[in-house]
N, C-alpha and C positions, 0 to 999 in steps of 0.2 A: 118681270121678276119671276124667278123660280118659286114654286110653292108646292107643298105636298099636302095630301089629305090626312088629317088627324082624326082619330076616333075618340070622341069624348064620351066616357061612360060614368054614370053616377057611382061614387064610392060608397061602400057600406057605412062608413063613419061620417059621410057628408062630403061635399065637394065633388070633384071630378078627377078621374084617372084618364090620362091622355097617352095614346100610343100612335105610332105611325106604321100601319100595316105594310107599307111598301119598303120600309127601311129596316125592319126587323131588329131594332136596337132598343131595349129597355122601355121605360115609361117615365112620365112625370105627372104631377098633379097640382091642383089648386083648390082653394076653398070655394071660390066662385068661378063662374064660367070665364069672366074677364081675367082673373088671376091665372086660371088654367091655360088660357090662350097666350098670355104673356110668358108663362113658364114653358109652354110648348115651343114658342119662337126661340127662346134661349136654348132649349134642348135640341131643336132642329139644327141650329148652328153647330153645336157640339158634335152631333152625329155626322153631319156633312164633313166637318173637320177630321173626324175619325176615318171616314172613307178615304179622304184625300191623303191623310198621313200614312195609311196602310197601302196606298197605291191601287185601291180597288175602284172600278168604275162606279159612278153614281147611279143608283136605280132610277129608272124613268118614273116621274110622277104620274100616277093614274088618277083618273076622275072617278070618284066614288059618290054614290048617292045615298041619301038617307038622313034622317033628322040628327043622327049622332055624329055626322062627319062635318068638319070645318076645314076650310082651306087655310093653311098656315104658310105665309110667304117668308122667304129668307129676307133679311134686311138687304138694302140695295148693294152695299159693298160686298157682302157675303155672296149675294147672287151673281155679281160680276165675276168674283173669284171662282165660284163653282162652274160658271160657264167657261171661264178660261181653262180650268182643269179639264173639262169635257173636251174642249177644242184641242188642248194639248195632247190628250190621249188619242184622239182621232187623227192627229197630225202624223203620228209615228216618230216624231222628233224625240230624241233622248234628252234627259235633263242636262247632261253635260254639254250637249250641243246647244240647247236653248240658253244655258248660262253663257256659253261662248258668244252666241249671237247678240246677247244683251250686254255683254261686257261686265258680267257680275259673277259672284261666287255661287256655289250650290246652296250655301246657307241662305243667301239673300233670295235665291230662287224659291226655296221652300217657304220663306215668309210671304213671297208673292202669291202663293196658292193658299196660304193659311187664312181662313175666313174670320179668325179672331184677331188677326194682326192688321193694324191700320196701314194702308198703302196709298201712295199718291196716284191719282188717276192717270197721269202721264206715264207712269211705270207700267200700269196695266195695259194702256193703249200700245205701248212699245212691245209688250209681250205678245199681245194678239197679232200685231204686225209681223213679229218674228216667226210666227207659225202660219202665216198666210191668211189671217183673218183681220177684220176691222171691228172695233167696238163702236156701236151706235147706241145712243141714249135717247129714250123717248119720254115724253110727258103726256099724261092723260088725266082727265078729271077724276077725282076721287069718287068712289061709289056711294 
């Protein structure tokens, strides 16, 4: 799954302020570190959705070190959609052509990329195939 490094800084009034240095969009916060991490995950989905909506490439996640950095993963479905978006941009296929290949409308295609919209896995698999890729899913032990 895709993840980005978030900077957790203590807030003057208590709690934590969380920013994503690689993404350059706003900030979120939480009263506890656990709450701040949960808010950061929600915020990350919104920021990735904003990049996709505006047609911008997603910034590459960078590895950062230090006590204040935490890795924040995208939820599984949002991560697959972000990877689909990256593969779509790399393919050079236009949206109209991808919609034609999938036999769908541009509106349905936009929902296919939207990380906040629920999408059936077989639709995502078909979209990857339509741009010359294959979706593989892996399982590993939790840390």
